[in-house]
BAFI-417905 format. One record per atom (N, C-alpha, C, CB): residue number from 1; atom name; x, y, z. Coordinates in nm, 4 decimals, padded with zeros to 6 digits. Glycine has a CB too. Example, Ala and Ser with C-alpha at 12.3 -4.5 7.8 and 13.67 -1.06 7.14 Angstrom:
BAFI-417905
 num atome       px       py       pz
   1     N  01.3190 -00.5690  00.7800
   1    CA  01.2300 -00.4500  00.7800
   1     C  01.3200 -00.3300  00.7800
   1    CB  01.1308 -00.4473  00.9046
   2     N  01.2850 -00.2250  00.7080
   2    CA  01.3670 -00.1060  00.7140
   2     C  01.2900  00.0030  00.7870
   2    CB  01.4084 -00.0598  00.5725
END
This chain:
BAFI-417905
 num atome       px       py       pz
   1     N -03.9812 -00.2677 -01.4201
   1    CA -03.8862 -00.1626 -01.3909
   1     C -03.7693 -00.2118 -01.3067
   1    CB -03.9555 -00.0495 -01.3210
   2     N -03.7905 -00.3150 -01.2287
   2    CA -03.6828 -00.3655 -01.1444
   2     C -03.5671 -00.4182 -01.2293
   2    CB -03.7350 -00.4758 -01.0516
   3     N -03.5978 -00.4865 -01.3379
   3    CA -03.4937 -00.5392 -01.4261
   3     C -03.4144 -00.4279 -01.4917
   3    CB -03.5549 -00.6284 -01.5326
   4     N -03.4782 -00.3177 -01.5228
   4    CA -03.4098 -00.2054 -01.5864
   4     C -03.3113 -00.1382 -01.4930
   4    CB -03.5102 -00.1041 -01.6355
   5     N -03.3473 -00.1267 -01.3656
   5    CA -03.2558 -00.0650 -01.2683
   5     C -03.1327 -00.1518 -01.2486
   5    CB -03.3268 -00.0424 -01.1332
   6     N -03.1524 -00.2812 -01.2437
   6    CA -03.0385 -00.3722 -01.2263
   6     C -02.9478 -00.3694 -01.3491
   6    CB -03.0876 -00.5162 -01.2000
   7     N -03.0081 -00.3602 -01.4660
   7    CA -02.9314 -00.3577 -01.5907
   7     C -02.8418 -00.2345 -01.5982
   7    CB -03.0256 -00.3611 -01.7112
   8     N -02.8792 -00.1270 -01.5315
   8    CA -02.7968 -00.0068 -01.5314
   8     C -02.6710 -00.0255 -01.4461
   8    CB -02.8778  00.1124 -01.4804
   9     N -02.6791 -00.1119 -01.3456
   9    CA -02.5639 -00.1321 -01.2573
   9     C -02.4676 -00.2389 -01.3074
   9    CB -02.6113 -00.1691 -01.1198
  10     N -02.5102 -00.3207 -01.4011
  10    CA -02.4242 -00.4270 -01.4529
  10     C -02.2938 -00.3721 -01.5107
  10    CB -02.4983 -00.5067 -01.5594
  11     N -02.2954 -00.2672 -01.5932
  11    CA -02.1671 -00.2148 -01.6441
  11     C -02.0747 -00.1653 -01.5326
  11    CB -02.1929 -00.1012 -01.7420
  12     N -02.1305 -00.1036 -01.4293
  12    CA -02.0473 -00.0568 -01.3181
  12     C -01.9830 -00.1744 -01.2451
  12    CB -02.1310  00.0270 -01.2198
  13     N -02.0593 -00.2790 -01.2260
  13    CA -02.0059 -00.3979 -01.1588
  13     C -01.8953 -00.4606 -01.2437
  13    CB -02.1188 -00.5011 -01.1320
  14     N -01.9155 -00.4669 -01.3738
  14    CA -01.8129 -00.5217 -01.4631
  14     C -01.6867 -00.4364 -01.4622
  14    CB -01.8669 -00.5328 -01.6057
  15     N -01.7016 -00.3050 -01.4629
  15    CA -01.5853 -00.2158 -01.4585
  15     C -01.5075 -00.2358 -01.3290
  15    CB -01.6293 -00.0686 -01.4720
  16     N -01.5779 -00.2471 -01.2157
  16    CA -01.5093 -00.2693 -01.0893
  16     C -01.4355 -00.4036 -01.0895
  16    CB -01.6093 -00.2636 -00.9731
  17     N -01.4973 -00.5074 -01.1447
  17    CA -01.4331 -00.6390 -01.1498
  17     C -01.3067 -00.6342 -01.2352
  17    CB -01.5305 -00.7446 -01.2053
  18     N -01.3142 -00.5662 -01.3480
  18    CA -01.1972 -00.5538 -01.4357
  18     C -01.0868 -00.4752 -01.3657
  18    CB -01.2358 -00.4850 -01.5690
  19     N -01.1220 -00.3651 -01.2993
  19    CA -01.0233 -00.2855 -01.2249
  19     C -00.9564 -00.3694 -01.1170
  19    CB -01.0897 -00.1619 -01.1618
  20     N -01.0352 -00.4513 -01.0481
  20    CA -00.9797 -00.5352 -00.9409
  20     C -00.8760 -00.6311 -00.9965
  20    CB -01.0914 -00.6137 -00.8698
  21     N -00.9089 -00.7018 -01.1036
  21    CA -00.8175 -00.8029 -01.1566
  21     C -00.6992 -00.7447 -01.2326
  21    CB -00.8923 -00.8959 -01.2462
  22     N -00.7126 -00.6255 -01.2886
  22    CA -00.6028 -00.5668 -01.3647
  22     C -00.5144 -00.4722 -01.2836
  22    CB -00.6579 -00.4936 -01.4821
  23     N -00.5671 -00.4124 -01.1767
  23    CA -00.4900 -00.3125 -01.1027
  23     C -00.4698 -00.3500 -00.9571
  23    CB -00.5579 -00.1787 -01.1108
  24     N -00.5753 -00.3708 -00.8840
  24    CA -00.5655 -00.3883 -00.7381
  24     C -00.4963 -00.5186 -00.7021
  24    CB -00.7044 -00.3846 -00.6742
  25     N -00.5389 -00.6285 -00.7620
  25    CA -00.4832 -00.7592 -00.7273
  25     C -00.3325 -00.7691 -00.7570
  25    CB -00.5577 -00.8682 -00.8032
  26     N -00.2835 -00.7252 -00.8742
  26    CA -00.1387 -00.7306 -00.8986
  26     C -00.0585 -00.6438 -00.8008
  26    CB -00.1090 -00.6868 -01.0411
  27     N -00.1135 -00.5277 -00.7613
  27    CA -00.0432 -00.4423 -00.6654
  27     C -00.0332 -00.5106 -00.5299
  27    CB -00.1143 -00.3071 -00.6512
  28     N -00.1397 -00.5776 -00.4875
  28    CA -00.1360 -00.6484 -00.3600
  28     C -00.0339 -00.7618 -00.3637
  28    CB -00.2749 -00.7032 -00.3253
  29     N -00.0250 -00.8324 -00.4765
  29    CA  00.0714 -00.9412 -00.4895
  29     C  00.2143 -00.8864 -00.4859
  29    CB  00.0470 -01.0197 -00.6202
  30     N  00.2376 -00.7756 -00.5541
  30    CA  00.3703 -00.7144 -00.5560
  30     C  00.4110 -00.6693 -00.4151
  30    CB  00.3730 -00.5946 -00.6537
  31     N  00.3172 -00.6105 -00.3413
  31    CA  00.3439 -00.5674 -00.2045
  31     C  00.3755 -00.6866 -00.1150
  31    CB  00.2245 -00.4896 -00.1486
  32     N  00.3013 -00.7932 -00.1305
  32    CA  00.3238 -00.9140 -00.0509
  32     C  00.4611 -00.9749 -00.0816
  32    CB  00.2125 -01.0175 -00.0778
  33     N  00.4997 -00.9783 -00.2090
  33    CA  00.6306 -01.0298 -00.2481
  33     C  00.7433 -00.9430 -00.1908
  33    CB  00.6416 -01.0365 -00.4014
  34     N  00.7250 -00.8099 -00.1931
  34    CA  00.8265 -00.7193 -00.1386
  34     C  00.8427 -00.7395  00.0117
  34    CB  00.7897 -00.5732 -00.1685
  35     N  00.7308 -00.7536  00.0829
  35    CA  00.7377 -00.7762  00.2273
  35     C  00.8090 -00.9067  00.2589
  35    CB  00.5975 -00.7772  00.2881
  36     N  00.7838 -01.0111  00.1805
  36    CA  00.8517 -01.1390  00.2009
  36     C  01.0013 -01.1253  00.1753
  36    CB  00.7920 -01.2470  00.1095
  37     N  01.0393 -01.0494  00.0717
  37    CA  01.1804 -01.0281  00.0410
  37     C  01.2498 -00.9545  00.1555
  37    CB  01.1956 -00.9492 -00.0902
  38     N  01.1841 -00.8518  00.2081
  38    CA  01.2421 -00.7725  00.3165
  38     C  01.2571 -00.8567  00.4439
  38    CB  01.1549 -00.6482  00.3446
  39     N  01.1571 -00.9391  00.4728
  39    CA  01.1630 -01.0228  00.5924
  39     C  01.2718 -01.1296  00.5815
  39    CB  01.0277 -01.0887  00.6169
  40     N  01.3088 -01.1689  00.4591
  40    CA  01.4089 -01.2731  00.4392
  40     C  01.5516 -01.2188  00.4346
  40    CB  01.3796 -01.3478  00.3120
  41     N  01.5701 -01.0876  00.4535
  41    CA  01.7048 -01.0301  00.4497
  41     C  01.7912 -01.0885  00.5607
  41    CB  01.6987 -00.8768  00.4623
  42     N  01.9168 -01.1192  00.5251
  42    CA  02.0098 -01.1738  00.6226
  42     C  02.1463 -01.1096  00.6043
  42    CB  02.0195 -01.3270  00.6095
  43     N  02.2295 -01.1266  00.7030
  43    CA  02.3652 -01.0737  00.6975
  43     C  02.4381 -01.1351  00.5784
  43    CB  02.4417 -01.1024  00.8298
  44     N  02.5041 -01.0514  00.5012
  44    CA  02.5790 -01.0972  00.3852
  44     C  02.5065 -01.0794  00.2536
  44    CB  02.6136 -01.2394  00.4020
  45     N  02.3769 -01.0528  00.2552
  45    CA  02.3015 -01.0295  00.1312
  45     C  02.3475 -00.8989  00.0673
  45    CB  02.1481 -01.0257  00.1589
  46     N  02.3585 -00.8980 -00.0630
  46    CA  02.3913 -00.7752 -00.1345
  46     C  02.2596 -00.7149 -00.1820
  46    CB  02.4899 -00.8021 -00.2551
  47     N  02.2358 -00.5877 -00.1480
  47    CA  02.1067 -00.5246 -00.1735
  47     C  02.1229 -00.3922 -00.2481
  47    CB  02.0324 -00.5018 -00.0421
  48     N  02.0124 -00.3491 -00.3102
  48    CA  02.0037 -00.2175 -00.3731
  48     C  01.8914 -00.1429 -00.3030
  48    CB  01.9783 -00.2278 -00.5292
  49     N  01.9190 -00.0196 -00.2582
  49    CA  01.8146  00.0605 -00.1947
  49     C  01.7382  00.1369 -00.3016
  49    CB  01.8748  00.1580 -00.0900
  50     N  01.6255  00.1950 -00.2629
  50    CA  01.5479  00.2750 -00.3576
  50     C  01.6237  00.3985 -00.4024
  50    CB  01.4154  00.3157 -00.2961
  51     N  01.7202  00.4406 -00.3235
  51    CA  01.8025  00.5550 -00.3604
  51     C  01.9155  00.5185 -00.4554
  51    CB  01.8593  00.6185 -00.2371
  52     N  01.9320  00.3888 -00.4826
  52    CA  02.0340  00.3449 -00.5770
  52     C  02.1636  00.2999 -00.5139
  52    CB  02.0628  00.4531 -00.6712
  53     N  02.1732  00.2989 -00.3814
  53    CA  02.2947  00.2528 -00.3163
  53     C  02.3010  00.1006 -00.3194
  53    CB  02.3019  00.3042 -00.1716
  54     N  02.4195  00.0485 -00.3501
  54    CA  02.4412 -00.0960 -00.3496
  54     C  02.5352 -00.1266 -00.2349
  54    CB  02.4992 -00.1474 -00.4867
  55     N  02.4988 -00.2242 -00.1537
  55    CA  02.5843 -00.2584 -00.0406
  55     C  02.5530 -00.3966  00.0115
  55    CB  02.5691 -00.1566  00.0705
  56     N  02.6296 -00.4341  00.1144
  56    CA  02.6150 -00.5657  00.1752
  56     C  02.5583 -00.5492  00.3157
  56    CB  02.7508 -00.6412  00.1787
  57     N  02.4576 -00.6295  00.3481
  57    CA  02.3940 -00.6230  00.4798
  57     C  02.4938 -00.6700  00.5847
  57    CB  02.2639 -00.7094  00.4842
  58     N  02.5182 -00.5853  00.6851
  58    CA  02.6084 -00.6200  00.7939
  58     C  02.5339 -00.6645  00.9183
  58    CB  02.6969 -00.5030  00.8268
  59     N  02.4168 -00.6035  00.9413
  59    CA  02.3418 -00.6339  01.0624
  59     C  02.1933 -00.6098  01.0355
  59    CB  02.3918 -00.5476  01.1824
  60     N  02.1101 -00.7039  01.0785
  60    CA  01.9651 -00.6892  01.0665
  60     C  01.9113 -00.6603  01.2055
  60    CB  01.8979 -00.8176  01.0043
  61     N  01.8460 -00.5461  01.2209
  61    CA  01.7919 -00.5062  01.3508
  61     C  01.6436 -00.5384  01.3570
  61    CB  01.8156 -00.3558  01.3766
  62     N  01.5888 -00.5466  01.4785
  62    CA  01.4481 -00.5794  01.4972
  62     C  01.3552 -00.4609  01.4749
  62    CB  01.4270 -00.6338  01.6348
  63     N  01.4062 -00.3400  01.4799
  63    CA  01.3214 -00.2207  01.4728
  63     C  01.2988 -00.1707  01.3299
  63    CB  01.3828 -00.1101  01.5551
  64     N  01.3076 -00.2594  01.2313
  64    CA  01.2798 -00.2200  01.0937
  64     C  01.3973 -00.1564  01.0232
  64    CB  01.1657 -00.1264  01.0911
  65     N  01.5175 -00.1725  01.0774
  65    CA  01.6370 -00.1155  01.0157
  65     C  01.7381 -00.2257  00.9882
  65    CB  01.6989 -00.0063  01.1058
  66     N  01.8270 -00.1968  00.8947
  66    CA  01.9428 -00.2824  00.8721
  66     C  02.0646 -00.1918  00.8570
  66    CB  01.9233 -00.3742  00.7456
  67     N  02.1811 -00.2484  00.8822
  67    CA  02.3055 -00.1765  00.8572
  67     C  02.3651 -00.2321  00.7298
  67    CB  02.4054 -00.1892  00.9772
  68     N  02.3954 -00.1418  00.6354
  68    CA  02.4474 -00.1814  00.5050
  68     C  02.5853 -00.1205  00.4871
  68    CB  02.3519 -00.1375  00.3903
  69     N  02.6813 -00.2044  00.4494
  69    CA  02.8169 -00.1553  00.4209
  69     C  02.8223 -00.1182  00.2736
  69    CB  02.9270 -00.2629  00.4566
  70     N  02.8421  00.0112  00.2457
  70    CA  02.8430  00.0581  00.1076
  70     C  02.9851  00.0720  00.0527
  70    CB  02.7704  00.1913  00.0975
  71     N  03.0836  00.0719  00.1418
  71    CA  03.2236  00.0767  00.1036
  71     C  03.3033  00.0182  00.2189
  71    CB  03.2699  00.2229  00.0696
  72     N  03.4287 -00.0067  00.1994
  72    CA  03.5110 -00.0642  00.3061
  72     C  03.5082  00.0242  00.4296
  72    CB  03.6557 -00.0837  00.2584
  73     N  03.4517 -00.0266  00.5374
  73    CA  03.4466  00.0461  00.6634
  73     C  03.3389  00.1527  00.6721
  73    CB  03.5764  00.1084  00.6878
  74     N  03.2547  00.1662  00.5692
  74    CA  03.1482  00.2666  00.5697
  74     C  03.0135  00.1944  00.5760
  74    CB  03.1567  00.3592  00.4430
  75     N  02.9462  00.2064  00.6910
  75    CA  02.8147  00.1447  00.7040
  75     C  02.7095  00.2528  00.7258
  75    CB  02.8130  00.0424  00.8203
  76     N  02.5921  00.2284  00.6729
  76    CA  02.4806  00.3207  00.6898
  76     C  02.3609  00.2426  00.7415
  76    CB  02.4464  00.3937  00.5563
  77     N  02.2773  00.3128  00.8179
  77    CA  02.1516  00.2530  00.8654
  77     C  02.0455  00.2795  00.7594
  77    CB  02.1080  00.3116  01.0059
  78     N  01.9729  00.1739  00.7220
  78    CA  01.8728  00.1835  00.6165
  78     C  01.7427  00.1242  00.6682
  78    CB  01.9199  00.1109  00.4867
  79     N  01.6313  00.1889  00.6382
  79    CA  01.5001  00.1347  00.6719
  79     C  01.4752  00.0150  00.5796
  79    CB  01.3862  00.2440  00.6574
  80     N  01.4323 -00.0961  00.6378
  80    CA  01.4130 -00.2192  00.5600
  80     C  01.3202 -00.2000  00.4408
  80    CB  01.3579 -00.3282  00.6491
  81     N  01.2151 -00.1221  00.4587
  81    CA  01.1155 -00.1050  00.3525
  81     C  01.1718 -00.0354  00.2294
  81    CB  00.9978 -00.0268  00.4048
  82     N  01.2881  00.0312  00.2414
  82    CA  01.3461  00.1014  00.1269
  82     C  01.4386  00.0126  00.0448
  82    CB  01.4218  00.2233  00.1741
  83     N  01.4464 -00.1150  00.0762
  83    CA  01.5255 -00.2065 -00.0046
  83     C  01.4452 -00.2384 -00.1310
  83    CB  01.5615 -00.3374  00.0754
  84     N  01.5051 -00.2102 -00.2459
  84    CA  01.4350 -00.2304 -00.3722
  84     C  01.4596 -00.3685 -00.4304
  84    CB  01.4768 -00.1255 -00.4719
  85     N  01.5802 -00.4232 -00.4077
  85    CA  01.6153 -00.5489 -00.4726
  85     C  01.7261 -00.6171 -00.3950
  85    CB  01.6580 -00.5256 -00.6186
  86     N  01.7255 -00.7482 -00.3950
  86    CA  01.8349 -00.8268 -00.3377
  86     C  01.9116 -00.8851 -00.4550
  86    CB  01.7823 -00.9402 -00.2398
  87     N  02.0403 -00.8467 -00.4665
  87    CA  02.1208 -00.8927 -00.5796
  87     C  02.1757 -01.0329 -00.5560
  87    CB  02.2356 -00.7957 -00.6054
  88     N  02.2398 -01.0540 -00.4416
  88    CA  02.2994 -01.1845 -00.4100
  88     C  02.2524 -01.2275 -00.2731
  88    CB  02.4549 -01.1791 -00.4153
  89     N  02.1915 -01.3452 -00.2670
  89    CA  02.1492 -01.4001 -00.1388
  89     C  02.2614 -01.4860 -00.0834
  89    CB  02.0179 -01.4823 -00.1530
  90     N  02.2787 -01.4819  00.0488
  90    CA  02.3729 -01.5733  00.1118
  90     C  02.3008 -01.7048  00.1364
  90    CB  02.4303 -01.5141  00.2449
  91     N  02.3745 -01.8104  00.1337
  91    CA  02.3161 -01.9413  00.1564
  91     C  02.2849 -01.9574  00.3042
  91    CB  02.4104 -02.0531  00.1076
  92     N  02.1703 -02.0160  00.3378
  92    CA  02.1395 -02.0372  00.4794
  92     C  02.2377 -02.1369  00.5410
  92    CB  01.9942 -02.0876  00.4965
  93     N  02.2615 -02.1194  00.6708
  93    CA  02.3529 -02.2099  00.7408
  93     C  02.2931 -02.3498  00.7392
  93    CB  02.3792 -02.1621  00.8875
  94     N  02.3775 -02.4478  00.7063
  94    CA  02.3301 -02.5856  00.6993
  94     C  02.3310 -02.6459  00.8388
  94    CB  02.4172 -02.6698  00.6024
  95     N  02.2228 -02.7135  00.8720
  95    CA  02.2123 -02.7771  01.0029
  95     C  02.2590 -02.9211  00.9909
  95    CB  02.0669 -02.7702  01.0578
  96     N  02.3316 -02.9618  01.0941
  96    CA  02.3686 -03.1033  01.0976
  96     C  02.5067 -03.1303  01.0696
  96    CB  02.2913 -03.1778  01.0067
END
């Protein structure tokens, strides 16, 4: 009887393994990539917010915000986590 009880749980274990590799793991990777993108934001990067605004980063603040210039002389404060995409990266300053 012990083998029969274990055999009943095998399909559940397989379903969980499939769910992990097809759903959970890709979502975790996507979240990790987004966090890395947000942490790499610098002044001069052109970004798209989740609301669809396109602008250039003017200032990166430590409290999870950035200032984005959406038009000449018009800057808005944006939460870093709402950045959906970085269109143009600025080149890092060369040392030496």
